[in-house]
C-alpha positions in Angstrom: -95.3 -14.2 -9.9 -93.5 -15.7 -12.9 -96.6 -15.3 -15.0 -97.0 -11.7 -13.9 -93.3 -11.0 -14.8 -93.7 -12.8 -18.1 -96.8 -10.7 -18.9 -94.9 -7.6 -17.9 -91.9 -8.5 -20.0 -94.0 -9.4 -23.0 -95.9 -6.1 -22.8 -92.8 -4.1 -22.1 -91.2 -5.7 -25.2 -94.1 -4.6 -27.4 -93.9 -1.1 -26.0 -90.2 -0.9 -26.6 -90.6 -2.3 -30.1 -93.3 0.4 -30.9 -91.3 3.3 -29.5 -88.1 2.0 -31.3 -90.1 1.9 -34.5 -91.2 5.5 -34.0 -87.7 6.7 -33.2 -86.3 4.9 -36.3 -89.0 6.6 -38.4 -88.1 10.0 -36.9 -84.5 9.4 -37.8 -85.6 8.7 -41.4 -87.8 11.8 -41.5 -84.8 13.9 -40.2 -82.8 12.5 -43.1 -85.5 13.7 -45.5 -86.6 10.1 -46.2 -90.4 10.2 -45.9 -91.6 7.9 -48.7 -92.7 4.3 -48.2 -90.1 3.1 -50.8 -87.2 5.1 -49.4 -87.8 3.7 -45.9 -88.7 0.1 -47.0 -85.4 -0.1 -49.0 -83.4 0.9 -45.9 -85.2 -0.7 -43.0 -86.2 -4.3 -42.6 -89.8 -4.2 -41.5 -93.1 -5.7 -42.4 -94.4 -3.6 -45.3 -97.9 -3.5 -43.8 -96.6 -2.2 -40.5 -94.5 0.4 -42.3 -97.5 1.6 -44.4 -99.8 1.8 -41.3 -97.2 3.8 -39.3 -96.3 6.1 -42.1 -100.0 7.1 -42.0 -99.2 8.4 -38.5 -96.3 10.5 -39.7 -97.7 13.9 -38.5 -98.6 12.5 -35.1 -95.2 10.8 -34.6 -93.5 14.1 -35.5 -95.9 16.1 -33.2 -95.0 13.9 -30.3 -91.3 13.6 -31.1 -90.1 14.8 -27.7 -92.7 12.8 -25.7 -91.7 9.6 -27.6 -88.0 10.1 -26.8 -88.7 10.9 -23.2 -91.0 8.0 -22.7 -88.5 5.6 -24.3 -85.7 6.8 -21.9 -88.0 6.7 -18.8 -89.2 3.2 -19.8 -85.6 2.1 -19.8 -85.0 3.6 -16.4 -88.2 2.0 -15.1 -87.3 -1.4 -16.4 -83.8 -1.2 -14.9 -85.2 -0.1 -11.6 -87.5 -3.1 -11.5 -84.8 -5.5 -12.6 -82.3 -4.1 -10.0 -84.9 -4.2 -7.2 -85.1 -0.5 -6.7 -88.8 -0.6 -7.6 -91.3 -3.4 -7.1 -92.6 -5.2 -10.1 -96.2 -4.5 -9.1 -95.5 -0.8 -9.5 -95.0 -1.4 -13.3 -98.6 -0.6 -14.3 -98.8 2.5 -12.2 -95.5 3.8 -13.4 -96.3 3.1 -17.1 -99.6 5.0 -16.7 -97.6 8.0 -15.4 -95.3 7.8 -18.4 -98.2 7.7 -20.8 -100.1 10.5 -19.1 -98.6 13.3 -21.2 -100.0 11.6 -24.3 -103.5 11.4 -22.8 -103.5 15.2 -22.0 -102.8 16.2 -25.6 
């Protein structure tokens, strides 16, 4: 069970990190900062990661609301599992439900 929780936590961490990156980029876009140099000078991130994700700018903007919603629901899911309101083995099913709107589009 520990290994399963460790895998879940590692995966959850990477999903959080990615969604947080997208939300941060959306914040920069809202401020009118869309160039690589503007963002690189104001955000500590690996330059390669920034360059790759800036290439997805239109997609990130298109899915703005879905990204925000998924981030908030992921926090709720994580809290429910940690507080015992949901079983840890429900994680994958619940995560698929959160990602489903992205699959439909």
